[in-house]
Kinemage of the C-alpha trace (Angstrom):
@kinemage 1
@onewidth
@group {chain A} dominant
@subgroup {mainchain}
@vectorlist {calphas} color= white
{ca met a 1} P -3.211 -0.465 -28.749
{ca asn a 2} L -2.233 -3.209 -26.285
{ca thr a 3} L -3.585 -6.580 -27.423
{ca leu a 4} L -1.767 -8.753 -24.940
{ca pro a 5} L -4.188 -10.749 -22.724
{ca val a 6} L -4.592 -9.834 -19.120
{ca ser a 7} L -3.851 -12.465 -16.480
{ca thr a 8} L -4.344 -13.237 -12.776
{ca ile a 9} L -1.641 -15.103 -10.877
{ca asp a 10} L -1.875 -16.606 -7.371
{ca trp a 11} L 1.551 -17.066 -5.708
{ca gly a 12} L 0.062 -18.606 -2.557
{ca arg a 13} L 2.059 -17.956 0.621
{ca thr a 14} L 5.295 -15.995 0.154
{ca arg a 15} L 7.979 -14.093 2.072
{ca tyr a 16} L 7.789 -10.395 1.286
{ca ser a 17} L 11.368 -10.035 0.005
{ca glu a 18} L 11.011 -12.953 -2.409
{ca ala a 19} L 7.702 -11.640 -3.675
{ca phe a 20} L 9.298 -8.270 -4.338
{ca lys a 21} L 11.985 -9.899 -6.483
{ca gln a 22} L 9.265 -11.612 -8.498
{ca gln a 23} L 7.406 -8.323 -8.832
{ca glu a 24} L 10.517 -6.708 -10.334
{ca ile a 25} L 10.719 -9.578 -12.909
{ca leu a 26} L 7.084 -9.067 -13.905
{ca leu a 27} L 7.564 -5.294 -13.971
{ca ala a 28} L 10.443 -5.570 -16.476
{ca gln a 29} L 8.443 -8.061 -18.570
{ca arg a 30} L 5.434 -5.712 -18.647
{ca gln a 31} L 7.561 -2.711 -19.564
{ca ala a 32} L 9.159 -4.737 -22.363
{ca gly a 33} L 5.780 -5.758 -23.671
{ca asp a 34} L 6.463 -9.462 -23.076
{ca ile a 35} L 3.326 -9.875 -20.951
{ca gly a 36} L 0.016 -8.118 -20.631
{ca asp a 37} L -1.442 -6.414 -17.602
{ca thr a 38} L -1.184 -8.848 -14.637
{ca leu a 39} L -2.810 -9.042 -11.234
{ca val a 40} L -0.888 -11.038 -8.638
{ca phe a 41} L -2.364 -12.351 -5.408
{ca thr a 42} L -0.394 -13.590 -2.423
{ca glu a 43} L -0.510 -13.942 1.378
{ca his a 44} L 2.728 -12.978 3.052
{ca glu a 45} L 4.386 -14.568 5.983
{ca pro a 46} L 4.087 -12.113 8.927
{ca val a 47} L 5.978 -8.931 8.144
{ca phe a 48} L 6.009 -5.241 8.900
{ca thr a 49} L 6.951 -3.208 5.844
{ca leu a 50} L 8.222 0.389 5.935
{ca gly a 51} L 7.149 2.712 3.189
{ca val a 52} L 9.150 5.662 1.877
{ca arg a 53} L 7.558 8.208 4.252
{ca lys a 54} L 10.379 9.681 6.397
{ca asp a 55} L 8.788 8.980 9.785
{ca ala a 56} L 7.565 5.450 9.008
{ca ala a 57} L 10.071 3.803 11.350
{ca gln a 58} L 8.812 5.890 14.213
{ca his a 59} L 5.488 4.034 14.040
{ca leu a 60} L 7.055 0.697 14.986
{ca leu a 61} L 5.973 -0.056 18.576
{ca trp a 62} L 7.632 -3.412 19.272
{ca gln a 63} L 11.332 -4.046 19.775
{ca glu a 64} L 13.257 -6.307 17.414
{ca ser a 65} L 13.448 -8.995 20.130
{ca glu a 66} L 9.668 -9.079 20.337
{ca leu a 67} L 9.373 -9.257 16.568
{ca gly a 68} L 11.607 -12.260 16.577
{ca gln a 69} L 9.602 -13.979 19.282
{ca arg a 70} L 6.398 -13.436 17.260
{ca gly a 71} L 7.996 -14.498 14.012
{ca ile a 72} L 7.490 -11.138 12.318
{ca glu a 73} L 9.993 -9.743 9.880
{ca leu a 74} L 10.817 -6.038 9.388
{ca val a 75} L 11.452 -5.006 5.767
{ca gln a 76} L 12.120 -1.707 4.039
{ca ser a 77} L 9.955 -1.230 0.967
{ca asn a 78} L 10.020 1.308 -1.870
{ca arg a 79} L 6.249 1.692 -2.036
{ca gly a 80} L 4.499 4.884 -0.984
{ca gly a 81} L 3.064 5.320 2.483
{ca asp a 82} L 3.951 4.507 6.059
{ca ile a 83} L 4.376 1.254 7.996
{ca thr a 84} L 1.960 -1.597 7.554
{ca tyr a 85} L 1.536 -5.289 8.348
{ca his a 86} L 1.121 -8.270 6.054
{ca gly a 87} L 0.349 -11.788 7.141
{ca pro a 88} L -1.699 -14.948 6.523
{ca gly a 89} L -5.428 -14.270 6.090
{ca gln a 90} L -4.761 -10.967 4.363
{ca ile a 91} L -5.014 -10.852 0.536
{ca val a 92} L -2.180 -8.812 -0.960
{ca gly a 93} L -2.738 -7.708 -4.528
{ca tyr a 94} L 0.061 -6.578 -6.845
{ca pro a 95} L -1.303 -5.137 -10.080
{ca ile a 96} L 1.495 -5.010 -12.672
{ca val a 97} L -0.295 -2.847 -15.200
{ca ser a 98} L 0.564 -0.210 -17.764
{ca leu a 99} L -0.797 3.297 -17.358
{ca asp a 100} L 0.465 4.428 -20.741
{ca ala a 101} L -3.051 4.756 -22.030
{ca arg a 102} L -4.069 6.872 -19.054
{ca lys a 103} L -1.196 8.575 -17.258
{ca asp a 104} L -3.173 9.613 -14.185
{ca leu a 105} L -1.892 8.283 -10.916
{ca his a 106} L -4.683 9.810 -8.854
{ca ala a 107} L -7.352 8.280 -11.092
{ca tyr a 108} L -5.562 4.899 -10.717
{ca leu a 109} L -5.677 5.172 -6.933
{ca arg a 110} L -9.411 5.923 -7.086
{ca phe a 111} L -9.723 2.855 -9.368
{ca val a 112} L -7.995 0.588 -6.832
{ca glu a 113} L -10.173 2.008 -4.021
{ca gln a 114} L -13.306 1.273 -6.023
{ca val a 115} L -12.207 -2.300 -6.636
{ca leu a 116} L -11.860 -2.806 -2.886
{ca ile a 117} L -15.150 -1.044 -2.052
{ca asn a 118} L -17.014 -3.143 -4.605
{ca thr a 119} L -15.395 -6.391 -3.319
{ca val a 120} L -16.295 -5.983 0.299
{ca gly a 121} L -19.690 -4.706 -0.737
{ca thr a 122} L -20.311 -8.056 -2.371
{ca phe a 123} L -20.020 -9.603 1.124
{ca gly a 124} L -22.355 -7.029 2.663
{ca leu a 125} L -19.882 -4.449 3.986
{ca ala a 126} L -20.502 -0.800 3.099
{ca ala a 127} L -16.927 0.466 3.010
{ca ala a 128} L -15.900 3.935 1.749
{ca arg a 129} L -13.009 6.311 1.247
{ca arg a 130} L -12.065 8.637 4.073
{ca asp a 131} L -11.108 12.255 3.433
{ca gly a 132} L -7.369 12.815 3.882
{ca lys a 133} L -6.654 9.100 4.395
{ca thr a 134} L -5.544 6.283 2.119
{ca gly a 135} L -7.194 2.895 2.031
{ca ile a 136} L -10.726 1.761 2.533
{ca trp a 137} L -12.734 2.292 5.729
{ca leu a 138} L -15.778 1.283 7.654
{ca gly a 139} L -16.235 4.421 9.695
{ca pro a 140} L -12.961 4.817 11.723
{ca arg a 141} L -11.958 1.191 11.028
{ca lys a 142} L -9.548 0.529 8.196
{ca ile a 143} L -10.119 -2.720 6.358
{ca ala a 144} L -7.759 -2.304 3.345
{ca ala a 145} L -4.442 -0.549 2.845
{ca ile a 146} L -3.123 0.803 -0.407
{ca gly a 147} L 0.544 1.591 -1.250
{ca ile a 148} L 1.668 1.688 -4.843
{ca ala a 149} L 4.742 2.486 -6.888
{ca val a 150} L 5.064 3.401 -10.535
{ca lys a 151} L 8.115 2.990 -12.850
{ca lys a 152} L 7.914 4.328 -16.391
{ca trp a 153} L 4.130 4.346 -16.043
{ca thr a 154} L 3.902 0.697 -15.013
{ca thr a 155} L 2.565 -0.008 -11.571
{ca tyr a 156} L 3.687 -2.391 -8.915
{ca his a 157} L 3.040 -2.928 -5.179
{ca gly a 158} L -0.684 -2.414 -4.592
{ca phe a 159} L -3.191 -3.242 -1.859
{ca ala a 160} L -3.822 -5.417 1.188
{ca leu a 161} L -7.334 -6.517 2.167
{ca asn a 162} L -7.863 -7.862 5.651
{ca val a 163} L -9.943 -10.996 5.307
{ca asn a 164} L -9.074 -13.230 8.262
{ca pro a 165} L -5.682 -11.981 9.544
{ca asp a 166} L -4.410 -12.040 13.122
{ca leu a 167} L -5.437 -8.547 14.096
{ca thr a 168} L -3.261 -8.590 17.255
{ca his a 169} L -0.198 -8.215 15.047
{ca phe a 170} L -1.367 -4.724 14.162
{ca glu a 171} L -0.750 -3.798 17.821
{ca gly a 172} L 2.968 -3.719 17.086
{ca ile a 173} L 2.682 -0.693 14.887
{ca val a 174} L 0.728 2.495 14.318
{ca pro a 175} L -0.639 1.063 11.043
{ca cys a 176} L -0.173 3.517 8.212
{ca gly a 177} L 0.352 6.221 10.845
{ca ile a 178} L -3.325 6.079 11.903
{ca thr a 179} L -3.869 8.017 15.152
{ca asp a 180} L -7.638 8.454 14.945
{ca gly a 181} L -8.854 5.011 13.967
{ca thr a 182} L -8.373 1.282 14.216
{ca val a 183} L -7.795 -1.699 11.928
{ca thr a 184} L -10.474 -4.286 11.187
{ca ser a 185} L -11.067 -7.298 9.006
{ca met a 186} L -13.909 -8.833 7.011
{ca gln a 187} L -14.051 -11.621 9.587
{ca ala a 188} L -14.364 -9.196 12.476
{ca glu a 189} L -17.023 -7.213 10.748
{ca leu a 190} L -19.078 -10.283 9.721
{ca gly a 191} L -19.517 -11.838 13.179
{ca gly a 192} L -16.207 -13.563 13.595
{ca asn a 193} L -16.708 -16.294 10.931
{ca ala a 194} L -13.697 -16.927 8.759
{ca leu a 195} L -14.261 -16.279 5.026
{ca pro a 196} L -12.966 -18.524 2.240
{ca val a 197} L -9.982 -16.485 1.003
{ca ala a 198} L -10.204 -18.072 -2.451
{ca glu a 199} L -13.742 -16.791 -2.819
{ca val a 200} L -12.669 -13.248 -1.923
{ca lys a 201} L -9.813 -13.484 -4.396
{ca ala a 202} L -12.268 -14.486 -7.112
{ca val a 203} L -14.456 -11.463 -6.457
{ca leu a 204} L -11.376 -9.168 -6.329
{ca ala a 205} L -10.235 -10.409 -9.758
{ca lys a 206} L -13.671 -9.997 -11.256
{ca glu a 207} L -14.035 -6.459 -9.908
{ca phe a 208} L -10.503 -5.522 -10.878
{ca trp a 209} L -10.649 -6.589 -14.523
{ca gly a 210} L -14.211 -5.369 -14.974
{ca leu a 211} L -13.347 -1.865 -13.696
{ca trp a 212} L -9.986 -1.887 -15.502
{ca ala a 213} L -11.606 -2.048 -18.904
{ca gln a 214} L -13.782 0.913 -17.872
{ca phe a 215} L -10.788 2.811 -16.433
{ca ile a 216} L -8.788 2.518 -19.676
{ca ala a 217} L -11.802 3.302 -21.830
{ca glu a 218} L -12.281 6.562 -19.915
{ca ala a 219} L -8.806 7.851 -20.889
{ca pro a 220} L -9.023 11.379 -22.266
{ca ser a 221} L -8.590 11.643 -25.991
{ca ala a 222} L -5.118 12.836 -27.082
């Protein structure tokens, strides 16, 4: 049984590529048993990331010259999913956690979804899953994206919750391949007032670790 303590780390503002390198370090440390389950928070500099889905690049709407003018990077990622945007005002969460005790990727995805649903619910937003779609939604409006990867049953990559991001940057892509919906943020849904990002992170961490204990405890008996 794992007795290593869990931890939450806040990297502050990072470039996507540098954060990925740091994820790989934590991933190796978690697999080696040098650290316990870890939840990382960051806000990325503006970037479009391409998932492993074959047609992801087709959902980029802006030319490279326009990306440069707007200060937005384009980076290939090895996470699941399509193309998405990360930027300031959006909380990106990278859970580096072991699924050895419960090797069920679908259950883990449902767990991450519930963490996000509970978090925005704390602020008065009734988000939900949407049949056939990833992420968390308020009707046809997507407020959080999920894209994970797993290596030897240790997770990395994770989720992105739109708190106060510049929503105009999403106009440069078909976010996550959505053709029958839009992207929103907590700020947009709560009357346009910016939320304290640190407060949202605190709620996310509380929900994540509270539900994580329950998730592991519900592992089927061998």
